[in-house]
N, C-alpha and C positions, 0 to 999 in steps of 0.2 A: 474662211477656215482660222482657229486659232493653233499657235507656235506655242510648240512645249520644249524643253530641253532635258535630254538624262545623259546622266553619266554610267559607264561600263566600266567593270576591269576588262582589260585585255583579251583573260581567255572566254569572259561571256561575250563580249563584242566578235571575237572572231568564230566561235561558236555559233551566235547569231546570224552572223556573215553567209556562214555555210550553210544554213536553213535556207535562209534568203537566194543563194545561188542554189540550190536541192530544189526549192519549193518553184522558180521563174518569177520572184517577186523583179521590179528595175530595180528596188529600190528598200531604201530600211522603212522609212514613212508608211509603205504601202503594207509590209509584211506587219510591223507596228498596228495599225491601227485593225489588223483582221486578228491580230491575236489580242487585242483589248474587244473587236464586238465577240469574237468567241467565248473570253471570261464573262463579258457582260452578261452575255446569254447564260452562262450556267448560271451565273449569281440569280438570273432573275427564274431561274425556274425551281432554283431554290429555294425562294422566297415567296415564289406564287404558285404552291404546287395543285391551288385547287382553279386554274388557268386552262386553257385550253390548250393544245398541240398539233400538229404531224407530225409525223417519224418516219422513218425504215428501220426495221427491224433485222437483220440479216444472220442464219445461222446455219452451220454446216452438221448435218448429220448422217449415220450410219444409215440406211434403208433396211438392213438386215436385220438391226436390235427388233425384238419380236412388239409386234403392233406399233412401234412408233409411229408411222406415218400415217393409222389411224386417228392415234392418240390428237397428236399435231392436226389433223384435220378438225377431231373432233371439239377441241380448244377452240380453233379459228370460227367454227359455228355457234358454240358458246357463245363468241364476243362478235360478233356478226355485226354489232352496233360501232366495233373500234379499226374492226377489216376491213380497210377500202378494197385493197387487192393485194394478190400473192403469185411472182415468181417463182418458179421451181423446176430446177438443172439437176440434169444427173451429169457428174463429173467425172466419176470410175465407177469402174465394178458395184465397188461398196458405197461410196460417198456421194449425197446430193447438198444440195444448196439453193435453199429459199430467201426470200427478202419478201417482205412484207410493208405497204404501206397503211399506216394507222393514221387515223386520228378520233380525236374526245378530249376528254378530260387527261391531263397530265399526268394524275395521280395513279386513273385507272389503266392508262395505256401503259406507264411504269410496271405497275401488278403484270398485266396480261405478257408484255415482253418478258418479267424474270419469270412468271409460269412455262412457258416456253422455252427458255433459255435452262430450267431445272431441269428440262423432260432429261429420264435417263434414256442415252444413246447420241444427245445433241451433246456435240464435243465443242461448238466455240459459235459466241453470238456477238453479237452487236448492237446497240441499240442508235440510234441518233435522231436525237429530240428537238421540234423548233416552236417554241412559243407564238402562238398567233393571238389575232383578237377576233372576236366574235361580236360584228355593232347588231344592233336591238333591231337595225333597221332592216338587216339582211336576213333576218329572223322572220321579218314579218308577213313573206310567202310562204311557208310551210318547212323553208329549210335553211341554214346558216350557209356562209361562205366566211371563211377563215383567210386572216389575210398578215403576213409575219409581220413581227413588230421593227418596224423599218429601220428605226434606230441602233437594234440591236441584230437585225439580221446579219449574218455570215457568208460572206461571200470564196468559194475556194476558185483557185487559179490554177488550170489544167497544167501540168509541167512540160515544158518545151520541150 
């Protein structure tokens, strides 16, 4: 493992230490590694927009909005090649949440997610994308097996 040293002003160091404590990291190094992985993955996604990805798309919507549930289902059917699975839950009398697992070309997954979040009646949406590599040998038997870019895979720790 390579060691690096950085200098921070006191306010930034204090804010970083508060973030570390809030997220349950044991030390600054673990937190810094995760922040770097996240930023490297984000940069990879911007520069390799034609690559493959897996993603989760979560969105809240009012199920009373005229024909919204049917429009959302229609969009998912229109993009069945990207949609692996969808979970639907009723939050209260008016609101639902859906979480979709997506897989495919990064640009196509982004466009599909943006079209869902742009639907009238969808109140909040969030896309979490992870770049993957699809090896040629895994496609030889008719389908692919995506693998996360191990050098830039983001690991999240549960809060304790």
